[in-house]
C-alpha positions in Angstrom: 76.6 112.2 101.5 73.1 111.7 102.9 71.3 114.7 104.2 67.9 113.4 105.4 65.2 116.1 105.1 63.8 115.0 108.5 64.9 113.0 111.5 61.3 112.2 112.3 60.7 108.5 111.5 57.4 107.6 109.6 54.5 106.1 111.4 55.4 102.6 110.2 58.6 102.6 112.2 59.9 102.9 115.8 63.2 103.7 117.4 64.5 100.8 119.4 67.5 98.8 120.5 68.5 95.6 118.5 70.2 93.3 121.0 72.9 91.0 119.5 75.7 88.7 120.6 78.1 91.6 120.0 76.2 94.3 121.8 73.3 96.6 121.4 72.6 98.8 118.4 70.2 101.6 117.8 67.8 100.9 114.9 64.8 102.3 113.2 62.6 99.3 112.8 59.8 99.5 110.2 57.2 96.8 109.6 54.3 96.3 107.2 50.8 96.4 108.6 49.5 93.0 109.6 46.4 93.6 107.6 48.5 93.8 104.5 49.4 90.2 104.7 52.6 90.2 106.8 56.1 90.7 105.5 57.8 89.3 102.5 61.2 89.3 104.2 63.4 91.3 106.4 66.2 93.7 105.5 69.2 95.4 107.2 70.2 98.9 106.0 73.7 100.0 106.7 74.6 103.8 106.5 77.8 105.4 105.2 80.6 107.5 106.6 79.3 110.2 109.0 75.8 108.9 108.3 73.2 107.2 110.5 70.0 105.1 110.3 68.1 108.4 109.6 69.6 108.4 106.1 67.1 105.7 105.2 64.0 107.4 106.7 62.5 108.2 103.2 62.8 104.6 102.2 61.1 103.1 105.2 57.5 103.7 104.2 57.7 102.6 100.6 59.7 99.4 101.5 57.2 98.4 104.2 54.4 99.2 101.7 56.1 96.7 99.4 55.8 94.1 102.3 59.3 94.2 103.8 60.3 94.5 107.5 63.3 96.9 107.5 65.8 97.7 110.1 68.1 100.7 109.6 71.0 100.6 112.0 73.6 102.8 113.6 76.9 100.9 113.7 79.2 101.1 116.7 80.4 104.7 117.2 77.7 106.1 114.9 75.1 108.6 116.3 72.9 106.7 118.8 75.1 103.5 119.2 78.0 104.0 121.6 81.5 103.0 120.7 84.8 103.0 122.5 87.9 105.2 122.0 89.9 102.2 120.7 90.7 102.3 116.9 90.8 98.5 116.8 87.1 98.5 117.6 86.4 100.1 114.2 88.6 97.8 112.1 86.6 96.7 109.1 86.4 93.1 110.2 85.0 94.1 113.6 82.3 96.2 111.9 81.6 93.4 109.5 81.1 90.9 112.4 78.7 93.4 114.0 76.6 93.2 110.8 76.6 89.4 110.9 75.4 89.5 114.5 72.7 92.1 113.6 71.5 89.9 110.7 71.2 86.9 113.0 69.3 88.8 115.6 66.9 90.3 113.1 66.3 86.9 111.5 65.6 85.4 114.9 63.1 88.1 115.6 61.2 87.8 112.3 61.5 84.1 111.9 62.1 84.6 108.2 65.5 83.2 107.6 68.3 85.1 105.8 67.8 88.9 105.5 68.4 91.2 102.6 71.5 93.4 103.2 71.9 96.9 101.8 74.9 99.1 102.4 75.4 102.7 101.4 78.9 103.9 100.6 81.2 102.9 103.5 78.3 100.7 104.6 78.5 98.9 101.3 82.2 98.0 101.8 81.5 96.8 105.4 78.6 94.8 104.0 80.9 93.2 101.4 83.3 92.3 104.2 80.5 90.7 106.2 79.4 88.6 103.2 83.0 87.5 102.6 83.2 86.2 106.2 79.9 84.4 106.0 77.2 84.8 103.4 74.7 82.4 105.1 72.8 85.1 107.1 72.0 87.1 103.9 69.4 86.6 101.2 70.8 89.3 98.9 73.4 92.1 98.8 72.7 95.6 97.5 75.7 97.9 97.2 74.4 101.5 97.0 76.8 104.1 95.8 79.7 101.9 97.1 82.6 101.3 94.8 85.0 98.5 94.2 88.0 99.9 96.1 89.4 103.1 97.6 87.6 106.4 97.1 88.6 109.0 94.5 91.7 111.1 95.0 89.7 114.3 95.7 87.7 112.5 98.3 90.8 111.0 99.9 92.2 114.6 100.3 88.9 115.6 102.0 89.0 112.7 104.4 92.7 113.5 105.3 91.7 117.1 106.2 88.8 115.9 108.2 90.9 113.3 110.1 93.6 115.9 110.9 90.9 118.2 112.3 89.3 115.5 114.4 92.7 114.6 115.8 93.3 118.1 117.2 89.9 119.7 117.7 86.7 118.9 119.5 83.7 117.7 117.5 81.8 121.0 118.0 84.9 122.9 116.8 85.1 120.8 113.7 81.4 121.3 112.9 81.9 125.1 113.3 84.9 125.0 111.0 83.0 123.1 108.4 80.2 125.7 108.5 82.7 128.5 108.3 84.5 127.0 105.3 81.3 126.0 103.5 82.8 122.6 102.8 82.1 121.4 99.2 80.5 118.0 98.8 82.6 115.6 100.8 82.4 111.9 101.5 79.2 111.7 103.5 80.1 114.9 105.5 76.9 116.9 106.2 77.1 120.1 104.2 76.3 123.0 106.6 75.0 125.2 103.8 72.2 122.7 102.9 69.1 124.6 103.9 66.9 121.6 102.9 68.0 119.7 106.1 67.3 120.5 109.7 70.7 121.9 110.6 70.4 121.3 114.3 69.5 117.7 113.8 72.5 117.3 111.6 74.7 119.1 114.1 73.5 116.9 117.0 74.1 113.7 114.9 77.6 115.0 114.2 78.3 115.7 117.8 77.3 112.2 118.9 79.6 110.4 116.4 82.7 108.9 117.9 85.7 110.8 116.4 87.8 107.7 116.6 85.3 105.8 114.5 85.4 108.6 111.9 89.2 108.7 111.7 89.5 104.9 111.5 86.8 104.3 108.9 87.9 107.3 106.9 91.4 105.8 106.7 89.8 102.5 105.6 87.9 104.2 102.8 91.2 105.6 101.6 93.0 102.3 101.4 90.3 99.8 100.6 91.5 97.1 98.1 89.6 95.8 95.2 87.7 92.7 96.5 85.2 92.4 93.7 86.5 89.1 92.4 86.3 87.6 95.9 82.7 88.8 96.1 81.9 87.5 92.7 83.0 84.1 93.8 80.1 84.0 96.3 77.9 82.9 93.5 74.9 81.8 95.6 74.2 85.4 96.7 72.2 87.6 94.3 73.8 91.0 94.0 72.6 94.5 93.1 74.7 97.6 92.3 72.6 100.8 92.6 73.8 104.3 92.3 72.9 107.8 91.1 73.8 109.0 87.7 76.6 111.2 89.1 79.0 110.4 91.9 82.1 112.2 93.1 83.1 109.4 95.6 83.4 106.6 93.0 83.0 107.3 89.3 79.8 105.8 88.0 81.8 104.0 85.3 83.6 102.1 88.0 80.3 100.9 89.5 79.1 99.9 86.0 82.2 97.8 85.6 81.9 96.4 89.1 78.3 95.2 88.3 79.6 93.4 85.2 82.3 91.7 87.2 79.9 90.6 89.9 77.2 89.5 87.4 75.0 91.8 89.4 71.8 93.6 88.6 72.6 97.3 87.8 70.3 100.3 88.6 71.2 103.9 87.9 68.7 106.3 89.5 68.1 109.3 87.3 68.5 112.7 89.0 70.4 111.2 92.0 74.0 111.6 93.0 75.9 109.9 95.9 72.8 109.4 98.0 69.8 108.1 95.9 68.2 107.2 99.3 67.7 110.9 100.0 67.9 112.4 96.4 65.3 110.2 94.8 63.8 107.9 97.6 60.7 106.9 95.7 62.5 105.6 92.7 65.3 104.1 94.8 62.8 102.2 97.0 61.0 100.9 94.0 64.3 99.6 92.5 65.3 97.9 95.8 61.9 96.3 96.4 61.8 95.0 92.7 65.2 93.4 93.2 64.1 91.8 96.5 60.8 90.6 95.0 62.7 88.6 92.3 64.8 86.6 94.8 
C-alpha cells in the first residue's frame, strides 16, 4: 500500500489533464528545468489498487533532477479521473489500452519517442498487459512490487472482505469501518491508523474512487494468471523488477524468480516494504533513474 506523506506536489510538477484518444486522465506532470539541459526521456507512472498519482509525489523531484519528464496518472475510476459504473470498463484489457493511449499522448507532447513505463502493484500487472498488446510505445518496463500472478492467500481474503463491503455499503461507510477495525496492512488499502499521512487527504481520495473499479480490479488481482513467459518473449524491451526487502502481497522470492525468468534487472530497496516509492523514495528514484540511464 502507498501512503504518501503529502498530497502537495513539488514545485517541479503541475496537476493537469492528459487528453488521449480514449478520454481524459488526471496527471501530475513533472518536468526538468530547461536550464538543466532538457529532458533525457519521458516516463509514465501507474499506481496500484486504491492508489493514485499522489503515491509517486516523493519520486517526482529526484526523477526530474535526473533529467526525466514524468507523468503520474490516475487511471479511469481512480481519484481524480472519472469512471463509469460498468464493470466491463475496468477489465484489464480496457485499462491496458488506456495506458497505451496515455503513452502515445505523452510521447506526442514531448516529441521524444517511446516512454519509460513503471507500474506499482496492480499498476504493474496492467502495465504488463499493455506491453503484451503493443510494446512499441514503451522504451522500458519497470515492475515495482508487482508479482508474476495472483496475490497471496491472505491478501485475497482481504480483497474479498473489501469487495463485499463495497457491494453493500457507501464509500464513506466503508472508510469508517476500516478505521474502526484498524485494518492490518491490506493490498494498497490506506491504513487509517497511519499518523504519518494526512488522514483527511487519504479519506478524500478514498471517497472519490469508483467502487466498481475497486471491486473489478480487486477481483483481477485475485485471479491474475502467470504471464511472465509471455512478457519474457518481448525480448526487445528492457525490464526492471524492483521491490522492497519485505512484501506481504507477493513474496519477495517470487519477484526474485520472476526477474530471472524475464532476464530483468533486479533491485531490492533496503528498508522498504510493498511501497518503496513512499518507504524509501530517494533510494527508489535513484535505482529507477539508473536503469533508465542505461537504456
